[in-house]
C-alpha positions in Angstrom: 95.9 -34.3 -17.9 94.3 -31.7 -16.1 95.1 -31.4 -12.4 91.6 -31.9 -10.4 90.9 -28.6 -8.1 89.5 -31.3 -5.4 92.1 -33.5 -4.7 91.0 -34.3 -1.1 87.4 -34.3 -2.2 85.8 -32.4 0.0 83.2 -30.9 -3.1 79.9 -32.5 -1.7 80.8 -31.2 1.9 81.5 -27.6 1.4 77.9 -26.7 1.3 76.9 -28.1 4.6 80.6 -27.0 5.8 80.0 -23.6 5.2 76.2 -23.4 6.4 77.0 -25.4 9.4 79.9 -23.0 10.6 82.8 -24.9 10.0 84.7 -22.1 8.0 86.2 -20.0 11.2 88.5 -17.4 10.7 92.0 -17.7 12.0 93.8 -14.3 12.8 97.6 -13.5 12.1 98.9 -10.5 14.2 100.7 -7.7 12.7 103.3 -5.6 14.2 104.8 -2.2 13.6 108.5 -3.4 13.0 110.0 -0.1 14.4 108.2 -0.5 18.3 107.0 -4.0 18.2 103.8 -2.9 19.2 100.4 -5.4 18.4 98.6 -2.8 15.9 96.4 -5.6 13.7 95.4 -8.8 12.5 94.8 -10.5 9.3 91.7 -13.0 9.4 91.9 -16.1 7.4 89.7 -18.3 6.5 90.3 -22.4 7.8 87.9 -25.4 8.0 87.4 -27.4 10.7 86.4 -30.5 9.4 84.9 -33.0 11.7 87.9 -36.0 10.6 90.4 -34.0 8.6 91.2 -31.3 11.2 92.1 -28.2 10.0 91.7 -27.6 6.3 93.9 -24.7 4.6 91.9 -22.3 2.4 94.1 -23.9 -0.6 92.3 -26.4 -0.4 89.1 -25.4 -0.6 88.6 -21.4 -1.6 89.5 -22.1 -5.3 86.7 -24.8 -5.2 84.0 -22.3 -3.3 84.5 -20.2 -6.1 84.2 -23.0 -8.9 80.8 -24.0 -7.2 79.6 -20.6 -6.4 80.0 -20.5 -2.9 82.6 -18.1 -2.0 80.0 -15.2 -1.1 79.3 -17.1 1.7 82.8 -17.4 2.8 83.4 -13.3 2.7 80.3 -13.4 4.4 81.3 -15.3 7.3 84.7 -13.7 7.4 83.5 -10.3 7.7 81.5 -11.1 10.3 83.9 -12.9 12.5 86.6 -10.1 12.1 84.1 -7.0 13.1 82.9 -9.1 15.4 86.8 -10.0 17.1 87.5 -6.2 16.6 84.4 -5.0 17.7 84.6 -6.7 21.1 88.1 -5.5 21.8 86.8 -1.9 21.2 84.1 -2.2 23.7 87.0 -2.9 26.0 88.7 0.2 24.9 91.7 -1.3 22.9 91.7 -0.3 19.4 93.0 -3.1 16.9 92.8 -2.9 13.4 91.4 -6.0 11.4 91.9 -6.8 7.8 90.0 -9.6 5.9 90.5 -11.2 2.3 87.4 -10.5 -0.1 87.1 -12.4 -3.6 87.7 -10.4 -6.9 83.8 -11.3 -7.7 82.4 -10.1 -4.2 83.7 -6.1 -5.4 81.2 -5.9 -8.3 78.2 -7.5 -6.0 75.7 -5.1 -4.3 75.3 -8.4 -1.7 78.5 -8.0 -0.3 78.8 -4.2 0.5 75.0 -4.6 2.2 76.7 -7.5 4.3 79.9 -5.7 4.8 77.9 -2.4 5.7 75.5 -4.8 8.4 78.5 -6.2 9.9 80.4 -3.1 10.6 77.2 -1.5 12.3 76.5 -4.5 13.9 79.9 -4.5 15.5 79.8 -0.6 16.2 83.1 -0.4 14.3 85.0 3.1 14.2 86.0 4.2 11.0 89.1 2.9 10.0 89.4 -0.3 11.9 88.2 -2.7 9.0 90.2 -3.3 5.8 89.4 -4.9 2.9 92.2 -6.8 1.4 92.1 -7.8 -3.0 94.6 -9.7 -4.2 96.9 -8.1 -7.2 96.9 -11.0 -9.2 93.5 -11.5 -9.3 91.6 -10.7 -12.4 88.8 -7.9 -12.5 86.3 -8.0 -15.3 85.2 -4.8 -14.5 87.5 -2.4 -12.8 85.8 0.8 -13.7 82.8 -0.7 -10.8 85.1 -2.0 -8.6 87.1 1.4 -8.7 83.4 3.3 -8.1 82.7 0.2 -4.9 85.7 1.2 -3.4 85.6 4.6 -3.2 82.4 4.1 -1.6 84.1 1.8 1.0 86.9 4.5 1.6 84.3 7.4 2.0 82.8 4.8 4.6 86.1 4.7 6.4 86.8 1.3 5.5 90.5 0.9 4.0 91.9 -1.2 1.1 94.6 -2.9 0.7 96.0 -4.4 -2.0 97.8 -7.7 -1.4 100.3 -10.1 -2.9 102.2 -7.0 -4.1 104.9 -8.0 -6.5 103.7 -11.2 -7.4 101.6 -10.2 -10.3 102.5 -7.7 -13.6 100.4 -4.8 -13.0 101.5 -3.6 -9.8 101.9 0.2 -10.5 98.7 0.4 -12.6 96.7 -0.7 -9.6 98.6 1.0 -7.1 98.3 4.3 -9.0 94.1 3.8 -10.4 92.7 1.8 -7.1 91.2 4.1 -4.1 94.0 2.2 -1.7 94.6 3.2 1.7 97.2 0.3 2.2 99.4 -2.4 0.0 101.0 -5.5 1.0 104.7 -6.5 -0.3 104.0 -10.4 -1.2 106.7 -13.0 0.6 108.4 -13.7 -2.5 110.2 -10.4 -2.1 110.2 -10.3 1.4 111.7 -13.8 1.7 114.7 -12.9 -1.0 117.1 -11.2 0.9 119.3 -10.0 -2.3 120.1 -6.5 -3.6 117.1 -6.9 -6.3 114.8 -7.4 -3.7 115.8 -5.2 -1.8 115.6 -2.2 -4.4 112.1 -3.6 -5.4 110.4 -3.2 -1.8 112.7 0.0 -1.3 110.7 1.3 -4.4 107.4 0.3 -3.2 107.9 2.2 0.2 108.7 4.9 -1.9 105.9 5.1 -4.0 103.1 4.0 -1.4 104.8 7.2 0.6 104.4 9.7 -2.2 100.8 8.6 -2.3 100.2 8.5 1.3 99.7 4.5 1.7 100.7 2.2 4.2 103.0 -0.5 3.3 102.7 -4.1 5.0 105.7 -6.8 4.5 104.1 -10.6 5.0 105.8 -13.7 4.8 108.7 -12.9 7.5 109.8 -15.9 8.6 113.4 -15.0 9.9 115.2 -11.8 11.9 117.3 -10.8 9.2 114.3 -10.1 7.1 112.3 -8.0 9.5 115.4 -6.4 10.2 115.5 -5.6 6.6 112.0 -4.5 6.4 112.1 -2.1 9.4 115.2 -0.3 7.7 113.9 0.0 4.2 110.8 1.7 6.4 107.8 -0.8 5.9 105.0 0.4 8.0 104.0 -3.1 9.7 105.3 -6.8 9.6 103.2 -10.2 9.4 104.3 -13.4 9.2 105.5 -16.7 11.2 108.6 -15.1 12.7 105.8 -12.8 14.1 103.3 -15.2 15.3 101.1 -18.1 12.9 97.5 -17.3 12.2 95.6 -18.8 15.3 91.8 -18.9 16.5 90.6 -16.3 18.2 90.8 -16.8 21.5 94.5 -17.7 21.5 94.5 -14.2 19.7 93.1 -12.6 22.7 95.9 -14.1 24.9 98.5 -12.9 23.0 97.1 -9.5 23.0 96.9 -8.8 26.5 100.2 -10.2 26.8 101.6 -7.4 24.2 99.3 -4.7 26.2 100.9 -6.0 29.1 104.8 -5.6 28.5 103.8 -2.9 25.5 105.0 -4.6 22.8 104.6 -8.1 21.1 106.6 -10.9 23.1 109.4 -12.1 21.7 110.0 -9.9 18.9 
């Protein structure tokens, strides 16, 4: 028996939700584990449904890909993320922002035109925006993707390989793709074992040799945070630090972090 990709029955509502602005960005902070400084945020899509409330991406992203609607979501996330970072940049506060993009977007001229427009409209400085690509996603035309990512790097946009350790081609993609960052998957971060520790250490060492920033995601406990700090990860992200939140809540947290000189309660 096949498993429905639309268990909540959202398919018919999704096009109008995208067109009507119901898909919005929630932001999860990233900190420097060595200093506790609030250094960046990842923009994550949420569907603010009129009757169901906030719907998580697991319930609609695959559906959007199947229905050919994912481009609209990618573009909205880019616009919102660039707008947030640009607003703080105008206030003299530099914070980086990252956005997930679908594998298919990396081969379409439309995506790159929209990304350039969003960056220009927000007036973002080089290095502020990072696009995240997922290690487990299949890439049909790797040569074209590499060429397009190189163009992004030349424009000052970072490229992050997400979910590192969850797939089967980690080393190959770390070596071949023009990356600026890798994100260690939560499955490794949350298992505090000798094996996972050795794997994280190997990622950090390999990334360091290539000049890549390392982000540990999915941190839920102080023990996990302490471990990735000791192993030399550059950034930490997870519910221990803060859950994804709307833009206004993130702004309040950023102000508090800057007031005290580090992220609150970490």
